[in-house]
N, CA, C, O and the ligand as a Tripos MOL2 file, in Angstrom:
@<TRIPOS>MOLECULE
protein
  289   287    73     0     0
PROTEIN
NO_CHARGES

@<TRIPOS>ATOM
      1 N          26.2370  -13.3220   11.2440 N.3       1 MET1
      2 CA         25.7180  -11.9790   11.5410 C.3       1 MET1
      3 C          26.3010  -11.5070   12.8530 C.2       1 MET1
      4 O          26.3020  -12.2340   13.8470 O.2       1 MET1
      5 N          26.7890  -10.2980   12.8470 N.am      2 ALA2
      6 CA         27.4430   -9.7420   14.0350 C.3       2 ALA2
      7 C          26.4180   -9.5080   15.1450 C.2       2 ALA2
      8 O          25.2620   -9.1620   14.9010 O.2       2 ALA2
      9 N          26.8820   -9.7070   16.3420 N.am      3 GLN3
     10 CA         26.0490   -9.4110   17.5020 C.3       3 GLN3
     11 C          25.8700   -7.8990   17.6110 C.2       3 GLN3
     12 O          26.8460   -7.1490   17.6240 O.2       3 GLN3
     13 N          24.6620   -7.4760   17.6880 N.am      4 ALA4
     14 CA         24.4200   -6.0310   17.7320 C.3       4 ALA4
     15 C          23.3560   -5.7110   18.7550 C.2       4 ALA4
     16 O          22.4550   -6.5130   19.0010 O.2       4 ALA4
     17 N          23.4580   -4.5830   19.3260 N.am      5 GLY5
     18 CA         22.4600   -4.1650   20.2890 C.3       5 GLY5
     19 C          22.6770   -2.7300   20.6650 C.2       5 GLY5
     20 O          23.4790   -2.0170   20.0620 O.2       5 GLY5
     21 N          21.9610   -2.3260   21.6540 N.am      6 LYS6
     22 CA         22.1270   -0.9640   22.1280 C.3       6 LYS6
     23 C          23.4830   -0.8330   22.8160 C.2       6 LYS6
     24 O          23.9280   -1.7550   23.5000 O.2       6 LYS6
     25 N          24.1250    0.2920   22.6390 N.am      7 GLY7
     26 CA         25.3780    0.5610   23.3250 C.3       7 GLY7
     27 C          25.1390    0.9150   24.7770 C.2       7 GLY7
     28 O          24.0030    0.9470   25.2490 O.2       7 GLY7
     29 N          26.2210    1.1780   25.4710 N.am      8 LYS8
     30 CA         26.1090    1.5800   26.8710 C.3       8 LYS8
     31 C          25.2590    2.8270   27.0050 C.2       8 LYS8
     32 O          24.4420    2.9710   27.9140 O.2       8 LYS8
     33 N          25.4890    3.7180   26.0590 N.am      9 LEU9
     34 CA         24.7660    4.9730   26.0510 C.3       9 LEU9
     35 C          23.9270    5.0390   24.7920 C.2       9 LEU9
     36 O          24.2900    4.4810   23.7570 O.2       9 LEU9
     37 N          22.8190    5.7150   24.8900 N.am     10 ASN10
     38 CA         22.0400    5.9330   23.6860 C.3      10 ASN10
     39 C          22.5660    7.1580   22.9650 C.2      10 ASN10
     40 O          22.4440    8.2860   23.4400 O.2      10 ASN10
     41 N          23.1440    6.9120   21.8240 N.am     11 PHE11
     42 CA         23.6230    8.0270   21.0240 C.3      11 PHE11
     43 C          22.6220    8.3260   19.9370 C.2      11 PHE11
     44 O          22.0380    7.4300   19.3270 O.2      11 PHE11
     45 N          22.4450    9.5790   19.7190 N.am     12 ARG12
     46 CA         21.5700   10.0400   18.6720 C.3      12 ARG12
     47 C          22.3680   10.0700   17.3740 C.2      12 ARG12
     48 O          23.5330   10.4690   17.3660 O.2      12 ARG12
     49 N          21.7610    9.6590   16.3070 N.am     13 CYS13
     50 CA         22.4640    9.6820   15.0270 C.3      13 CYS13
     51 C          22.6420   11.1280   14.5640 C.2      13 CYS13
     52 O          21.6590   11.8300   14.3250 O.2      13 CYS13
     53 N          23.8860   11.5710   14.4370 N.am     14 PRO14
     54 CA         24.1050   12.9760   14.0550 C.3      14 PRO14
     55 C          23.6340   13.2770   12.6440 C.2      14 PRO14
     56 O          23.2000   14.3890   12.3440 O.2      14 PRO14
     57 N          23.7250   12.2760   11.7820 N.am     15 SER15
     58 CA         23.3130   12.4820   10.3970 C.3      15 SER15
     59 C          21.8030   12.6740   10.2980 C.2      15 SER15
     60 O          21.3260   13.5600    9.5890 O.2      15 SER15
     61 N          21.0600   11.8390   11.0110 N.am     16 CYS16
     62 CA         19.6040   11.9780   11.0130 C.3      16 CYS16
     63 C          19.1700   13.2310   11.7610 C.2      16 CYS16
     64 O          18.2550   13.9370   11.3370 O.2      16 CYS16
     65 N          19.8380   13.4950   12.8790 N.am     17 PHE17
     66 CA         19.4050   14.6260   13.6930 C.3      17 PHE17
     67 C          19.6320   15.9400   12.9530 C.2      17 PHE17
     68 O          18.9230   16.9190   13.1870 O.2      17 PHE17
     69 N          20.6160   15.9600   12.0640 N.am     18 ALA18
     70 CA         20.8440   17.1500   11.2470 C.3      18 ALA18
     71 C          19.6500   17.4150   10.3480 C.2      18 ALA18
     72 O          19.4490   18.5360    9.8800 O.2      18 ALA18
     73 N          18.8520   16.3670   10.1060 N.am     19 ARG19
     74 CA         17.6330   16.5310    9.3130 C.3      19 ARG19
     75 C          16.4040   16.4930   10.2000 C.2      19 ARG19
     76 O          15.3020   16.1810    9.7470 O.2      19 ARG19
     77 N          16.6070   16.8170   11.4840 N.am     20 ASP20
     78 CA         15.4970   16.9040   12.4440 C.3      20 ASP20
     79 C          14.8010   15.5750   12.6730 C.2      20 ASP20
     80 O          13.6040   15.5290   12.9590 O.2      20 ASP20
     81 N          15.5640   14.4860   12.5430 N.am     21 ILE21
     82 CA         15.0120   13.1720   12.8480 C.3      21 ILE21
     83 C          15.7920   12.6080   14.0290 C.2      21 ILE21
     84 O          17.0170   12.5010   13.9760 O.2      21 ILE21
     85 N          15.0800   12.2500   15.0920 N.am     22 ASP22
     86 CA         15.7270   11.8140   16.3150 C.3      22 ASP22
     87 C          15.7590   10.2830   16.3500 C.2      22 ASP22
     88 O          14.7360    9.6430   16.5920 O.2      22 ASP22
     89 N          16.9400    9.6990   16.1070 N.am     23 VAL23
     90 CA         17.0760    8.2510   16.0070 C.3      23 VAL23
     91 C          18.1990    7.7760   16.9130 C.2      23 VAL23
     92 O          19.3030    8.3200   16.8790 O.2      23 VAL23
     93 N          17.9220    6.7700   17.7160 N.am     24 ASP24
     94 CA         18.9790    6.1580   18.5160 C.3      24 ASP24
     95 C          19.8070    5.2390   17.6360 C.2      24 ASP24
     96 O          19.2850    4.5650   16.7480 O.2      24 ASP24
     97 N          21.1180    5.2260   17.9020 N.am     25 MET25
     98 CA         21.9920    4.3740   17.1130 C.3      25 MET25
     99 C          22.1900    3.0290   17.8060 C.2      25 MET25
    100 O          22.0460    2.9190   19.0240 O.2      25 MET25
    101 N          22.5140    2.0270   17.0290 N.am     26 PHE26
    102 CA         22.8590    0.7180   17.5660 C.3      26 PHE26
    103 C          24.3720    0.5840   17.6020 C.2      26 PHE26
    104 O          25.0960    1.3030   16.9130 O.2      26 PHE26
    105 N          24.8330   -0.3570   18.4240 N.am     27 TYR27
    106 CA         26.2660   -0.5180   18.6120 C.3      27 TYR27
    107 C          26.7050   -1.8990   18.1400 C.2      27 TYR27
    108 O          26.1210   -2.9180   18.5090 O.2      27 TYR27
    109 N          27.7430   -1.9060   17.3220 N.am     28 ASP28
    110 CA         28.3220   -3.1590   16.8510 C.3      28 ASP28
    111 C          29.5750   -3.4370   17.6670 C.2      28 ASP28
    112 O          30.6170   -2.8150   17.4600 O.2      28 ASP28
    113 N          29.4620   -4.3770   18.5960 N.am     29 GLY29
    114 CA         30.5600   -4.6520   19.5110 C.3      29 GLY29
    115 C          31.7980   -5.2130   18.8380 C.2      29 GLY29
    116 O          32.9120   -4.9930   19.3140 O.2      29 GLY29
    117 N          31.6250   -5.9310   17.7450 N.am     30 ASP30
    118 CA         32.7700   -6.5040   17.0370 C.3      30 ASP30
    119 C          33.6150   -5.4200   16.3780 C.2      30 ASP30
    120 O          34.8450   -5.4440   16.4370 O.2      30 ASP30
    121 N          32.9380   -4.4880   15.7610 N.am     31 ARG31
    122 CA         33.6590   -3.4290   15.0420 C.3      31 ARG31
    123 C          33.8650   -2.1910   15.8940 C.2      31 ARG31
    124 O          34.5390   -1.2420   15.4920 O.2      31 ARG31
    125 N          33.2540   -2.2210   17.1130 N.am     32 LYS32
    126 CA         33.3370   -1.0470   18.0030 C.3      32 LYS32
    127 C          32.8610    0.2240   17.2970 C.2      32 LYS32
    128 O          33.4690    1.2890   17.3940 O.2      32 LYS32
    129 N          31.7720    0.0630   16.5990 N.am     33 GLU33
    130 CA         31.2160    1.2070   15.8870 C.3      33 GLU33
    131 C          29.7220    1.3250   16.1510 C.2      33 GLU33
    132 O          29.0270    0.3300   16.3580 O.2      33 GLU33
    133 N          29.2630    2.5300   16.1370 N.am     34 TYR34
    134 CA         27.8350    2.7790   16.2080 C.3      34 TYR34
    135 C          27.2910    2.8710   14.7900 C.2      34 TYR34
    136 O          27.9690    3.3280   13.8700 O.2      34 TYR34
    137 N          26.0830    2.4370   14.6420 N.am     35 TYR35
    138 CA         25.4930    2.5620   13.3080 C.3      35 TYR35
    139 C          24.0130    2.8870   13.4090 C.2      35 TYR35
    140 O          23.3560    2.6320   14.4190 O.2      35 TYR35
    141 N          23.5250    3.4530   12.3380 N.am     36 CYS36
    142 CA         22.1480    3.9060   12.2740 C.3      36 CYS36
    143 C          21.3910    3.0540   11.2770 C.2      36 CYS36
    144 O          21.8510    2.8370   10.1560 O.2      36 CYS36
    145 N          20.2430    2.5780   11.6810 N.am     37 LEU37
    146 CA         19.4560    1.7330   10.7840 C.3      37 LEU37
    147 C          18.7540    2.5580    9.7180 C.2      37 LEU37
    148 O          18.3070    2.0330    8.6980 O.2      37 LEU37
    149 N          18.6660    3.8320    9.9670 N.am     38 ARG38
    150 CA         17.8370    4.6540    9.1030 C.3      38 ARG38
    151 C          18.6190    5.2140    7.9210 C.2      38 ARG38
    152 O          18.1140    5.2510    6.7990 O.2      38 ARG38
    153 N          19.8660    5.6530    8.1760 N.am     39 CYS39
    154 CA         20.5900    6.3670    7.1200 C.3      39 CYS39
    155 C          21.9360    5.7290    6.7890 C.2      39 CYS39
    156 O          22.6910    6.2890    5.9950 O.2      39 CYS39
    157 N          22.2580    4.5860    7.3670 N.am     40 GLN40
    158 CA         23.5170    3.8830    7.0660 C.3      40 GLN40
    159 C          24.7370    4.6030    7.6120 C.2      40 GLN40
    160 O          25.8640    4.2480    7.2650 O.2      40 GLN40
    161 N          24.5430    5.6000    8.4520 N.am     41 PHE41
    162 CA         25.6900    6.2370    9.1000 C.3      41 PHE41
    163 C          26.3530    5.2340   10.0310 C.2      41 PHE41
    164 O          25.6780    4.5840   10.8290 O.2      41 PHE41
    165 N          27.6690    5.1070    9.9330 N.am     42 THR42
    166 CA         28.4150    4.3240   10.8990 C.3      42 THR42
    167 C          29.5870    5.1510   11.3740 C.2      42 THR42
    168 O          30.1260    5.9610   10.6200 O.2      42 THR42
    169 N          29.9850    4.9550   12.6140 N.am     43 GLY43
    170 CA         31.1140    5.7020   13.1190 C.3      43 GLY43
    171 C          31.4650    5.2600   14.5220 C.2      43 GLY43
    172 O          30.6610    4.6550   15.2310 O.2      43 GLY43
    173 N          32.6820    5.5790   14.9000 N.am     44 THR44
    174 CA         33.1180    5.2840   16.2590 C.3      44 THR44
    175 C          32.4240    6.2520   17.2150 C.2      44 THR44
    176 O          31.7880    7.2190   16.7970 O.2      44 THR44
    177 N          32.5630    5.9650   18.5000 N.am     45 GLU45
    178 CA         31.9860    6.8380   19.5110 C.3      45 GLU45
    179 C          32.4720    8.2740   19.3010 C.2      45 GLU45
    180 O          31.7220    9.2380   19.4570 O.2      45 GLU45
    181 N          33.7540    8.3800   18.9410 N.am     46 GLU46
    182 CA         34.3370    9.7080   18.7130 C.3      46 GLU46
    183 C          33.6530   10.4240   17.5490 C.2      46 GLU46
    184 O          33.3680   11.6190   17.6220 O.2      46 GLU46
    185 N          33.3990    9.6880   16.4930 N.am     47 ASP47
    186 CA         32.7200   10.2760   15.3310 C.3      47 ASP47
    187 C          31.3380   10.7900   15.7090 C.2      47 ASP47
    188 O          30.9290   11.8800   15.3090 O.2      47 ASP47
    189 N          30.6250    9.9750   16.4930 N.am     48 VAL48
    190 CA         29.2650   10.3450   16.8690 C.3      48 VAL48
    191 C          29.2790   11.5750   17.7550 C.2      48 VAL48
    192 O          28.4680   12.4870   17.5900 O.2      48 VAL48
    193 N          30.2130   11.5890   18.7030 N.am     49 LEU49
    194 CA         30.2790   12.7290   19.6090 C.3      49 LEU49
    195 C          30.6440   14.0030   18.8560 C.2      49 LEU49
    196 O          30.1100   15.0760   19.1350 O.2      49 LEU49
    197 N          31.5530   13.8710   17.9070 N.am     50 ARG50
    198 CA         31.9480   15.0340   17.1170 C.3      50 ARG50
    199 C          30.7680   15.5300   16.2920 C.2      50 ARG50
    200 O          30.5500   16.7350   16.1620 O.2      50 ARG50
    201 N          30.0150   14.5960   15.7420 N.am     51 GLY51
    202 CA         28.8350   14.9690   14.9640 C.3      51 GLY51
    203 C          27.8090   15.6870   15.8090 C.2      51 GLY51
    204 O          27.2030   16.6680   15.3790 O.2      51 GLY51
    205 N          27.6190   15.1780   17.0350 N.am     52 ASN52
    206 CA         26.6530   15.8140   17.9160 C.3      52 ASN52
    207 C          27.1130   17.1990   18.3500 C.2      52 ASN52
    208 O          26.2960   18.0820   18.6130 O.2      52 ASN52
    209 N          28.4130   17.3780   18.4210 N.am     53 GLU53
    210 CA         28.9510   18.6800   18.8010 C.3      53 GLU53
    211 C          28.6260   19.7240   17.7240 C.2      53 GLU53
    212 O          28.2720   20.8620   18.0330 O.2      53 GLU53
    213 N          28.7500   19.3200   16.4770 N.am     54 VAL54
    214 CA         28.4250   20.2150   15.3640 C.3      54 VAL54
    215 C          26.9600   20.6150   15.4160 C.2      54 VAL54
    216 O          26.6070   21.7740   15.1990 O.2      54 VAL54
    217 N          26.1060   19.6240   15.7090 N.am     55 ILE55
    218 CA         24.6730   19.8980   15.7670 C.3      55 ILE55
    219 C          24.3550   20.8400   16.9180 C.2      55 ILE55
    220 O          23.5050   21.7220   16.8000 O.2      55 ILE55
    221 N          25.0550   20.6390   18.0410 N.am     56 ARG56
    222 CA         24.8150   21.4950   19.1900 C.3      56 ARG56
    223 C          25.1400   22.9530   18.8280 C.2      56 ARG56
    224 O          24.4330   23.8740   19.2380 O.2      56 ARG56
    225 N          26.1910   23.1430   18.0770 N.am     57 LEU57
    226 CA         26.5360   24.4950   17.6350 C.3      57 LEU57
    227 C          25.4320   25.0660   16.7650 C.2      57 LEU57
    228 O          25.0360   26.2250   16.8920 O.2      57 LEU57
    229 N          24.9520   24.2110   15.8800 N.am     58 ARG58
    230 CA         23.9460   24.6650   14.9350 C.3      58 ARG58
    231 C          22.6500   25.0420   15.6530 C.2      58 ARG58
    232 O          21.9750   25.9960   15.2680 O.2      58 ARG58
    233 N          22.3110   24.2900   16.6910 N.am     59 TYR59
    234 CA         21.0280   24.4960   17.3410 C.3      59 TYR59
    235 C          21.1250   25.3400   18.6040 C.2      59 TYR59
    236 O          20.1500   25.4900   19.3410 O.2      59 TYR59
    237 N          22.3070   25.8850   18.8420 N.am     60 LYS60
    238 CA         22.5270   26.6490   20.0690 C.3      60 LYS60
    239 C          21.4760   27.7360   20.2610 C.2      60 LYS60
    240 O          20.9690   27.9410   21.3630 O.2      60 LYS60
    241 N          21.1640   28.4180   19.1850 N.am     61 ASP61
    242 CA         20.2640   29.5580   19.2930 C.3      61 ASP61
    243 C          18.8120   29.1540   19.5090 C.2      61 ASP61
    244 O          17.9630   30.0080   19.7640 O.2      61 ASP61
    245 N          18.5200   27.8540   19.4070 N.am     62 MET62
    246 CA         17.1610   27.4090   19.6900 C.3      62 MET62
    247 C          16.7690   27.6930   21.1300 C.2      62 MET62
    248 O          15.5920   27.8520   21.4520 O.2      62 MET62
    249 N          17.7950   27.7540   22.0020 N.am     63 LEU63
    250 CA         17.5200   27.9840   23.4130 C.3      63 LEU63
    251 C          17.4180   29.4680   23.7440 C.2      63 LEU63
    252 O          17.0930   29.8560   24.8660 O.2      63 LEU63
    253 N          17.7010   30.2750   22.7450 N.am     64 THR64
    254 CA         17.6490   31.7220   22.9620 C.3      64 THR64
    255 C          16.3000   32.2550   22.5120 C.2      64 THR64
    256 O          15.8400   31.9940   21.4000 O.2      64 THR64
    257 N          15.6880   33.0040   23.4020 N.am     65 ARG65
    258 CA         14.4210   33.6150   23.0130 C.3      65 ARG65
    259 C          14.7100   34.9850   22.3910 C.2      65 ARG65
    260 O          15.3060   35.8610   23.0170 O.2      65 ARG65
    261 N          14.2770   35.1360   21.1640 N.am     66 PHE66
    262 CA         14.4900   36.4090   20.5000 C.3      66 PHE66
    263 C          13.3110   37.3200   20.8130 C.2      66 PHE66
    264 O          12.1640   37.0220   20.4780 O.2      66 PHE66
    265 N          13.6170   38.4260   21.4570 N.am     67 THR67
    266 CA         12.5420   39.3250   21.8470 C.3      67 THR67
    267 C          12.4830   40.5410   20.9440 C.2      67 THR67
    268 O          11.4840   41.2600   20.9120 O.2      67 THR67
    269 N          13.5770   40.7650   20.2010 N.am     68 SER68
    270 CA         13.5850   41.9030   19.3060 C.3      68 SER68
    271 C          13.6850   41.4440   17.8680 C.2      68 SER68
    272 O          14.5320   40.6170   17.5300 O.2      68 SER68
    273 N          12.8270   41.9730   17.0270 N.am     69 PHE69
    274 CA         12.9020   41.6330   15.6200 C.3      69 PHE69
    275 C          13.2700   42.8550   14.7780 C.2      69 PHE69
    276 O          12.9900   42.9460   13.5830 O.2      69 PHE69
    277 N          13.9000   43.7650   15.4680 N.am     70 ASP70
    278 CA         14.2860   45.0160   14.8290 C.3      70 ASP70
    279 C          15.6940   44.8750   14.2910 C.2      70 ASP70
    280 O          16.6490   45.3560   14.9010 O.2      70 ASP70
    281 N          15.8290   44.2180   13.1510 N.am     71 PHE71
    282 CA         17.1500   43.8860   12.6380 C.3      71 PHE71
    283 C          17.7130   44.9750   11.7140 C.2      71 PHE71
    284 O          18.8660   44.8770   11.2960 O.2      71 PHE71
    285 N          16.9450   45.9850   11.3940 N.am     72 ASP72
    286 CA         17.4430   47.0020   10.4710 C.3      72 ASP72
    287 C          18.4360   47.9510   11.1350 C.2      72 ASP72
    288 O          18.9450   48.8650   10.4870 O.2      72 ASP72
    289 ZN         20.9570    8.1400   10.8770 Zn       73 ZN73
@<TRIPOS>BOND
     1     1     2 1
     2     2     3 1
     3     3     4 2
     4     3     5 am
     5     5     6 1
     6     6     7 1
     7     7     8 2
     8     7     9 am
     9     9    10 1
    10    10    11 1
    11    11    12 2
    12    11    13 am
    13    13    14 1
    14    14    15 1
    15    15    16 2
    16    15    17 am
    17    17    18 1
    18    18    19 1
    19    19    20 2
    20    19    21 am
    21    21    22 1
    22    22    23 1
    23    23    24 2
    24    23    25 am
    25    25    26 1
    26    26    27 1
    27    27    28 2
    28    27    29 am
    29    29    30 1
    30    30    31 1
    31    31    32 2
    32    31    33 am
    33    33    34 1
    34    34    35 1
    35    35    36 2
    36    35    37 am
    37    37    38 1
    38    38    39 1
    39    39    40 2
    40    39    41 am
    41    41    42 1
    42    42    43 1
    43    43    44 2
    44    43    45 am
    45    45    46 1
    46    46    47 1
    47    47    48 2
    48    47    49 am
    49    49    50 1
    50    50    51 1
    51    51    52 2
    52    51    53 am
    53    53    54 1
    54    54    55 1
    55    55    56 2
    56    55    57 am
    57    57    58 1
    58    58    59 1
    59    59    60 2
    60    59    61 am
    61    61    62 1
    62    62    63 1
    63    63    64 2
    64    63    65 am
    65    65    66 1
    66    66    67 1
    67    67    68 2
    68    67    69 am
    69    69    70 1
    70    70    71 1
    71    71    72 2
    72    71    73 am
    73    73    74 1
    74    74    75 1
    75    75    76 2
    76    75    77 am
    77    77    78 1
    78    78    79 1
    79    79    80 2
    80    79    81 am
    81    81    82 1
    82    82    83 1
    83    83    84 2
    84    83    85 am
    85    85    86 1
    86    86    87 1
    87    87    88 2
    88    87    89 am
    89    89    90 1
    90    90    91 1
    91    91    92 2
    92    91    93 am
    93    93    94 1
    94    94    95 1
    95    95    96 2
    96    95    97 am
    97    97    98 1
    98    98    99 1
    99    99   100 2
   100    99   101 am
   101   101   102 1
   102   102   103 1
   103   103   104 2
   104   103   105 am
   105   105   106 1
   106   106   107 1
   107   107   108 2
   108   107   109 am
   109   109   110 1
   110   110   111 1
   111   111   112 2
   112   111   113 am
   113   113   114 1
   114   114   115 1
   115   115   116 2
   116   115   117 am
   117   117   118 1
   118   118   119 1
   119   119   120 2
   120   119   121 am
   121   121   122 1
   122   122   123 1
   123   123   124 2
   124   123   125 am
   125   125   126 1
   126   126   127 1
   127   127   128 2
   128   127   129 am
   129   129   130 1
   130   130   131 1
   131   131   132 2
   132   131   133 am
   133   133   134 1
   134   134   135 1
   135   135   136 2
   136   135   137 am
   137   137   138 1
   138   138   139 1
   139   139   140 2
   140   139   141 am
   141   141   142 1
   142   142   143 1
   143   143   144 2
   144   143   145 am
   145   145   146 1
   146   146   147 1
   147   147   148 2
   148   147   149 am
   149   149   150 1
   150   150   151 1
   151   151   152 2
   152   151   153 am
   153   153   154 1
   154   154   155 1
   155   155   156 2
   156   155   157 am
   157   157   158 1
   158   158   159 1
   159   159   160 2
   160   159   161 am
   161   161   162 1
   162   162   163 1
   163   163   164 2
   164   163   165 am
   165   165   166 1
   166   166   167 1
   167   167   168 2
   168   167   169 am
   169   169   170 1
   170   170   171 1
   171   171   172 2
   172   171   173 am
   173   173   174 1
   174   174   175 1
   175   175   176 2
   176   175   177 am
   177   177   178 1
   178   178   179 1
   179   179   180 2
   180   179   181 am
   181   181   182 1
   182   182   183 1
   183   183   184 2
   184   183   185 am
   185   185   186 1
   186   186   187 1
   187   187   188 2
   188   187   189 am
   189   189   190 1
   190   190   191 1
   191   191   192 2
   192   191   193 am
   193   193   194 1
   194   194   195 1
   195   195   196 2
   196   195   197 am
   197   197   198 1
   198   198   199 1
   199   199   200 2
   200   199   201 am
   201   201   202 1
   202   202   203 1
   203   203   204 2
   204   203   205 am
   205   205   206 1
   206   206   207 1
   207   207   208 2
   208   207   209 am
   209   209   210 1
   210   210   211 1
   211   211   212 2
   212   211   213 am
   213   213   214 1
   214   214   215 1
   215   215   216 2
   216   215   217 am
   217   217   218 1
   218   218   219 1
   219   219   220 2
   220   219   221 am
   221   221   222 1
   222   222   223 1
   223   223   224 2
   224   223   225 am
   225   225   226 1
   226   226   227 1
   227   227   228 2
   228   227   229 am
   229   229   230 1
   230   230   231 1
   231   231   232 2
   232   231   233 am
   233   233   234 1
   234   234   235 1
   235   235   236 2
   236   235   237 am
   237   237   238 1
   238   238   239 1
   239   239   240 2
   240   239   241 am
   241   241   242 1
   242   242   243 1
   243   243   244 2
   244   243   245 am
   245   245   246 1
   246   246   247 1
   247   247   248 2
   248   247   249 am
   249   249   250 1
   250   250   251 1
   251   251   252 2
   252   251   253 am
   253   253   254 1
   254   254   255 1
   255   255   256 2
   256   255   257 am
   257   257   258 1
   258   258   259 1
   259   259   260 2
   260   259   261 am
   261   261   262 1
   262   262   263 1
   263   263   264 2
   264   263   265 am
   265   265   266 1
   266   266   267 1
   267   267   268 2
   268   267   269 am
   269   269   270 1
   270   270   271 1
   271   271   272 2
   272   271   273 am
   273   273   274 1
   274   274   275 1
   275   275   276 2
   276   275   277 am
   277   277   278 1
   278   278   279 1
   279   279   280 2
   280   279   281 am
   281   281   282 1
   282   282   283 1
   283   283   284 2
   284   283   285 am
   285   285   286 1
   286   286   287 1
   287   287   288 2
@<TRIPOS>SUBSTRUCTURE
     1 MET1         2 RESIDUE 1 A MET
     2 ALA2         6 RESIDUE 1 A ALA
     3 GLN3        10 RESIDUE 1 A GLN
     4 ALA4        14 RESIDUE 1 A ALA
     5 GLY5        18 RESIDUE 1 A GLY
     6 LYS6        22 RESIDUE 1 A LYS
     7 GLY7        26 RESIDUE 1 A GLY
     8 LYS8        30 RESIDUE 1 A LYS
     9 LEU9        34 RESIDUE 1 A LEU
    10 ASN10       38 RESIDUE 1 A ASN
    11 PHE11       42 RESIDUE 1 A PHE
    12 ARG12       46 RESIDUE 1 A ARG
    13 CYS13       50 RESIDUE 1 A CYS
    14 PRO14       54 RESIDUE 1 A PRO
    15 SER15       58 RESIDUE 1 A SER
    16 CYS16       62 RESIDUE 1 A CYS
    17 PHE17       66 RESIDUE 1 A PHE
    18 ALA18       70 RESIDUE 1 A ALA
    19 ARG19       74 RESIDUE 1 A ARG
    20 ASP20       78 RESIDUE 1 A ASP
    21 ILE21       82 RESIDUE 1 A ILE
    22 ASP22       86 RESIDUE 1 A ASP
    23 VAL23       90 RESIDUE 1 A VAL
    24 ASP24       94 RESIDUE 1 A ASP
    25 MET25       98 RESIDUE 1 A MET
    26 PHE26      102 RESIDUE 1 A PHE
    27 TYR27      106 RESIDUE 1 A TYR
    28 ASP28      110 RESIDUE 1 A ASP
    29 GLY29      114 RESIDUE 1 A GLY
    30 ASP30      118 RESIDUE 1 A ASP
    31 ARG31      122 RESIDUE 1 A ARG
    32 LYS32      126 RESIDUE 1 A LYS
    33 GLU33      130 RESIDUE 1 A GLU
    34 TYR34      134 RESIDUE 1 A TYR
    35 TYR35      138 RESIDUE 1 A TYR
    36 CYS36      142 RESIDUE 1 A CYS
    37 LEU37      146 RESIDUE 1 A LEU
    38 ARG38      150 RESIDUE 1 A ARG
    39 CYS39      154 RESIDUE 1 A CYS
    40 GLN40      158 RESIDUE 1 A GLN
    41 PHE41      162 RESIDUE 1 A PHE
    42 THR42      166 RESIDUE 1 A THR
    43 GLY43      170 RESIDUE 1 A GLY
    44 THR44      174 RESIDUE 1 A THR
    45 GLU45      178 RESIDUE 1 A GLU
    46 GLU46      182 RESIDUE 1 A GLU
    47 ASP47      186 RESIDUE 1 A ASP
    48 VAL48      190 RESIDUE 1 A VAL
    49 LEU49      194 RESIDUE 1 A LEU
    50 ARG50      198 RESIDUE 1 A ARG
    51 GLY51      202 RESIDUE 1 A GLY
    52 ASN52      206 RESIDUE 1 A ASN
    53 GLU53      210 RESIDUE 1 A GLU
    54 VAL54      214 RESIDUE 1 A VAL
    55 ILE55      218 RESIDUE 1 A ILE
    56 ARG56      222 RESIDUE 1 A ARG
    57 LEU57      226 RESIDUE 1 A LEU
    58 ARG58      230 RESIDUE 1 A ARG
    59 TYR59      234 RESIDUE 1 A TYR
    60 LYS60      238 RESIDUE 1 A LYS
    61 ASP61      242 RESIDUE 1 A ASP
    62 MET62      246 RESIDUE 1 A MET
    63 LEU63      250 RESIDUE 1 A LEU
    64 THR64      254 RESIDUE 1 A THR
    65 ARG65      258 RESIDUE 1 A ARG
    66 PHE66      262 RESIDUE 1 A PHE
    67 THR67      266 RESIDUE 1 A THR
    68 SER68      270 RESIDUE 1 A SER
    69 PHE69      274 RESIDUE 1 A PHE
    70 ASP70      278 RESIDUE 1 A ASP
    71 PHE71      282 RESIDUE 1 A PHE
    72 ASP72      286 RESIDUE 1 A ASP
    73 ZN73       289 GROUP 0 **** ****
C-alpha cells in the first residue's frame, strides 16, 4: 500500500466542490498525485489548480451583491 497523507497544501477537490461539497484531497507521494476519497478524482497539482480555477470562475458572482432585480 502506497504511503499517503496530506500534501504540503490542502487542496480542495475540484470535482466535489463543483457539487458544493468541500473536501480536502490526499496526496500520494509515490505517484505525485492528489486524490479524493469521496469521488475517486485523481490528478496532479496542476490538474487540481486548473480545476479550482474553473470553479472560481463559476462562483465569481457569489461575491457580488445584486441590488437590482430589474432585468427587463
Ligand atoms: Zn472529490
